[in-house]
C-alpha positions as CSV (number, residue, x, y, z in Angstrom):
1,M,18.4,16.4,-4.2
2,A,19.1,12.9,-5.4
3,S,17.0,11.1,-8.0
4,V,15.9,7.5,-7.6
5,V,14.6,5.0,-10.1
6,A,13.1,1.7,-9.0
7,I,12.2,-1.0,-11.5
8,D,10.0,-3.9,-10.7
9,W,11.4,-6.5,-13.1
10,S,10.0,-9.5,-15.0
11,G,11.5,-12.6,-16.4
12,R,8.5,-13.4,-18.6
13,E,9.4,-14.6,-22.1
14,K,6.2,-13.0,-23.5
15,G,4.2,-10.1,-22.1
16,A,7.0,-8.7,-19.9
17,E,6.0,-5.2,-20.9
18,E,2.9,-5.5,-18.8
19,A,4.7,-6.5,-15.7
20,I,7.8,-4.3,-15.8
21,W,7.1,-1.0,-14.0
22,L,9.4,2.0,-13.5
23,A,9.0,4.5,-10.7
24,H,11.0,7.7,-10.6
25,V,11.3,10.0,-7.5
26,A,13.0,13.3,-7.7
27,E,13.2,16.1,-5.1
28,G,11.3,13.8,-2.8
29,E,8.3,13.4,-5.0
30,L,7.0,10.6,-7.2
31,R,7.2,11.9,-10.7
32,R,6.6,8.8,-12.9
33,L,5.1,5.4,-12.4
34,E,4.7,3.6,-15.7
35,N,4.9,0.2,-17.5
36,G,5.0,-0.9,-21.1
37,W,8.8,-1.3,-21.7
38,T,10.8,-4.3,-22.8
39,R,13.7,-5.2,-20.4
40,G,16.2,-3.4,-22.7
41,G,13.8,-0.5,-23.1
42,V,13.3,0.1,-19.4
43,V,17.1,0.0,-18.8
44,D,17.5,2.6,-21.6
45,E,14.8,4.7,-19.9
46,A,16.5,4.5,-16.5
47,L,19.8,5.7,-18.1
48,A,18.0,8.6,-19.8
49,I,16.6,9.7,-16.4
50,A,20.0,9.4,-14.8
51,R,21.6,11.6,-17.6
52,E,18.9,14.2,-17.1
53,H,18.9,14.3,-13.3
54,G,22.5,13.8,-12.4
55,D,22.9,12.0,-9.1
56,T,20.7,9.0,-9.6
57,T,20.4,5.6,-8.0
58,I,18.7,2.8,-10.0
59,G,17.2,-0.1,-8.0
60,L,16.6,-3.3,-9.9
61,D,14.5,-6.2,-8.5
62,F,16.6,-9.3,-9.5
63,A,19.6,-11.1,-8.2
64,F,22.9,-9.6,-9.5
65,S,24.9,-12.8,-9.3
66,F,25.0,-16.4,-8.2
67,P,26.2,-18.1,-5.0
68,R,30.0,-17.9,-4.8
69,W,30.6,-21.6,-5.2
70,Y,28.9,-21.5,-8.7
71,V,30.8,-18.4,-9.7
72,D,34.1,-20.1,-8.8
73,E,33.1,-23.3,-10.5
74,R,32.4,-21.5,-13.7
75,G,35.7,-19.6,-13.5
76,W,34.2,-16.1,-13.4
77,G,36.5,-13.7,-11.5
78,S,34.2,-10.7,-11.3
79,G,30.7,-9.5,-11.5
80,R,31.2,-8.2,-15.0
81,E,32.4,-11.6,-16.1
82,V,29.1,-13.1,-14.8
83,W,27.0,-10.5,-16.6
84,E,28.9,-10.9,-19.9
85,A,28.5,-14.6,-19.7
86,M,24.7,-14.3,-19.2
87,R,24.5,-12.4,-22.5
88,E,25.5,-15.6,-24.2
89,E,24.3,-18.3,-21.8
90,A,21.1,-17.1,-20.1
91,E,18.6,-18.6,-22.6
92,T,20.5,-21.8,-22.9
93,L,20.6,-22.3,-19.1
94,L,16.8,-21.5,-18.9
95,R,15.9,-23.9,-21.7
96,G,18.1,-26.7,-20.3
97,C,17.1,-26.3,-16.6
98,E,20.0,-28.6,-15.6
99,P,21.2,-28.8,-12.0
100,P,21.8,-26.7,-10.0
101,F,18.9,-25.0,-11.8
102,W,15.5,-26.5,-11.0
103,G,11.8,-25.8,-11.0
104,R,10.5,-27.0,-14.3
105,S,11.1,-30.6,-15.2
106,T,14.1,-30.7,-12.9
107,P,13.7,-31.3,-9.1
108,R,15.6,-29.3,-6.6
109,P,19.1,-30.8,-6.2
110,A,20.0,-32.1,-2.8
111,G,23.1,-31.0,-0.9
112,V,23.6,-27.9,-3.0
113,E,23.9,-24.4,-1.5
114,M,21.0,-22.5,-3.1
115,L,21.4,-19.0,-1.6
116,R,23.9,-16.2,-1.7
117,E,25.0,-14.9,1.7
118,T,22.9,-11.8,1.4
119,E,19.8,-13.8,0.8
120,K,20.1,-16.2,3.8
121,P,18.7,-13.9,6.5
122,L,15.9,-12.6,4.3
123,G,14.1,-15.8,3.3
124,A,14.6,-14.9,-0.3
125,K,14.2,-17.3,-3.2
126,S,17.2,-18.9,-5.0
127,V,18.4,-17.7,-8.3
128,F,18.7,-21.4,-9.3
129,Q,14.9,-21.7,-9.2
130,I,13.6,-21.0,-12.7
131,G,10.1,-22.4,-12.4
132,G,7.3,-22.8,-9.9
133,A,5.8,-20.4,-7.4
134,G,7.9,-17.4,-6.5
135,A,10.7,-18.3,-8.9
136,V,13.2,-15.5,-9.3
137,G,15.8,-17.2,-11.5
138,T,14.2,-16.5,-14.8
139,G,14.1,-12.7,-14.2
140,S,17.6,-12.7,-12.7
141,L,19.2,-14.6,-15.6
142,R,17.5,-12.3,-18.1
143,G,18.4,-9.3,-16.0
144,M,22.1,-9.9,-15.3
145,Q,23.1,-9.2,-19.0
146,H,21.6,-5.7,-18.6
147,L,24.0,-5.0,-15.8
148,A,26.8,-5.4,-18.4
149,T,25.0,-2.7,-20.4
150,L,24.7,-0.4,-17.4
151,A,28.3,-0.9,-16.5
152,G,29.3,-0.1,-20.0
153,E,27.4,3.1,-19.8
154,G,29.5,4.2,-16.8
155,C,27.2,3.1,-14.0
156,S,28.7,1.8,-10.7
157,I,27.1,-1.5,-9.9
158,W,27.1,-1.9,-6.1
159,P,28.9,-3.6,-4.4
160,F,31.1,-4.8,-7.3
161,D,32.4,-1.5,-8.5
162,P,34.1,1.5,-6.9
163,P,31.7,4.3,-5.8
164,G,30.4,6.5,-8.6
165,G,27.3,7.5,-10.4
166,P,24.8,6.6,-11.6
167,R,24.8,3.9,-9.0
168,V,22.9,0.6,-9.4
169,V,21.7,-1.5,-6.5
170,E,19.9,-4.7,-6.1
171,I,16.6,-4.3,-4.2
172,Y,14.1,-6.7,-2.6
173,P,10.7,-5.0,-2.6
174,R,9.4,-7.1,0.3
175,L,12.2,-5.7,2.5
176,L,11.2,-2.2,1.6
177,T,7.4,-2.5,1.9
178,G,7.4,-4.4,5.1
179,T,4.4,-6.6,6.1
180,V,1.5,-6.1,3.7
181,N,-0.8,-8.4,1.9
182,K,0.0,-6.8,-1.4
183,S,-2.1,-9.4,-3.4
184,R,-5.2,-7.6,-2.2
185,H,-6.1,-4.3,-3.7
186,R,-7.8,-3.1,-0.5
187,A,-4.6,-3.8,1.4
188,R,-2.4,-1.9,-1.1
189,V,-4.7,1.1,-0.9
190,A,-4.7,1.1,3.0
191,Y,-0.9,0.8,3.1
192,L,-0.5,3.7,0.7
193,R,-2.9,5.9,2.8
194,E,-1.1,5.0,6.0
195,H,2.5,5.3,4.9
196,F,2.3,7.8,2.0
197,G,-0.7,9.9,2.7
198,Q,0.9,12.8,1.0
199,L,0.8,11.2,-2.5
200,A,-1.5,12.8,-5.0
201,D,-4.7,10.7,-5.6
202,R,-3.6,9.8,-9.2
203,W,-0.3,8.3,-7.9
204,R,-2.0,6.5,-5.1
205,E,-4.5,5.0,-7.5
206,R,-1.9,4.0,-10.0
207,A,0.4,2.5,-7.3
208,A,-2.5,0.5,-5.9
209,G,-3.5,-0.8,-9.3
210,S,-1.3,-3.9,-9.3
211,E,1.3,-5.6,-7.2
212,D,4.0,-4.7,-9.7
213,A,3.2,-1.0,-9.7
214,F,2.9,-1.1,-5.9
215,D,6.4,-2.6,-5.6
216,A,8.0,-0.1,-8.0
217,A,6.4,2.9,-6.3
218,I,7.1,1.9,-2.7
219,S,10.7,0.8,-3.5
220,A,11.4,4.2,-5.1
221,L,9.9,6.1,-2.3
222,R,11.7,4.1,0.4
223,M,15.0,4.5,-1.5
224,A,14.6,8.2,-1.8
225,S,14.0,8.5,1.9
226,H,17.4,6.9,2.4
227,A,19.3,8.8,-0.3
228,D,22.1,9.7,2.0
229,E,22.8,6.1,2.8
230,L,22.8,5.2,-0.9
231,A,25.3,7.9,-1.6
232,R,27.7,6.5,1.0
233,L,27.7,2.9,-0.4
234,E,31.2,1.4,-0.7
235,R,32.6,-1.4,-2.8
236,A,32.8,-4.8,-1.2
237,P,36.2,-5.8,0.0
238,V,38.5,-8.0,-2.1
239,G,37.9,-11.6,-1.2
240,S,34.4,-11.0,0.4
241,A,31.3,-12.9,-0.7
242,G,29.7,-9.6,-1.8
243,R,32.5,-8.9,-4.4
244,L,31.3,-11.9,-6.4
245,E,27.8,-12.6,-5.2
246,G,26.5,-9.1,-4.9
247,E,24.4,-7.8,-2.0
248,I,20.8,-6.8,-1.6
249,W,20.6,-3.2,-0.5
250,R,18.7,-2.6,2.8
251,P,18.0,0.6,4.7
252,V,20.0,1.0,7.9
253,A,17.0,2.3,9.8
C-alpha cells in the first residue's frame, strides 16, 4: 500500500522548527506526527521515508511557482529554473519586498494579476504577499528552493515532471480539511472524533494539539484515502499554465 507524507510548512525566519510538522501514513494508518525540523531537515526526513517505504507521495503546503506572467517576465522556462533561481534570490526578494511583492512596507500593487490559475477558484492567498495576515509568500519563496533538492534526488514534482516516484504535490490543507474552525482546540477535537474516530487516542490528542499538527495529520490522512488518484497524476501539457505555475492537488471525490 502506498505511503504518504504531508508537511505543514512554515516561512518563519526564526522558530520555524516549532511550526513545521510532518505526518506519515503507511498502510492506511498514521505512523508519525512530529515537529522540530528545519526546512532542510524535514525535506531530508521526507526523502528518508520515501526511500524506506517505496511508493510515496509527499505533500507540501506552499506554492510551487508564481503566476505565469511573472515566470515569463523573469525568463524562466521551467519549474526547475524557478526553483534554482529561488536558491539564490529568495532572501533578496523577501528583504526588498518590491512590487509585485507586497505586505510589509509595500502596498498591494494595483492592476497586477496576483493569483495562479489553480488558486483562483479556491480563494487562496497570493504568493506575492509576504507580510500581513494569512501571507503565504514567505513560506513559498523559502520552500521552492527545496523543490530543486527533491528533484535532484529523483522525485517527480507534479505537474512539472513526467510521472515517477517519489512524487511531490502541492497541497492546500483548507481544501483537505473542509469547513472547520481549526483555531479552536475544541473544534479540532470534535472534527477528529467525527471524521477519524479510528485514530488511537495518542494520535488524536497530538493532531488536536495545534493548528499546524492538525493540518499535517488531516492532509496526510486525506491524501492516503486518495492514493489511487495520486498514483495516476500526469504531467501538465506543454504550453499549459500548470506546466509553469504548478497546480494544487485536490481530490476528485
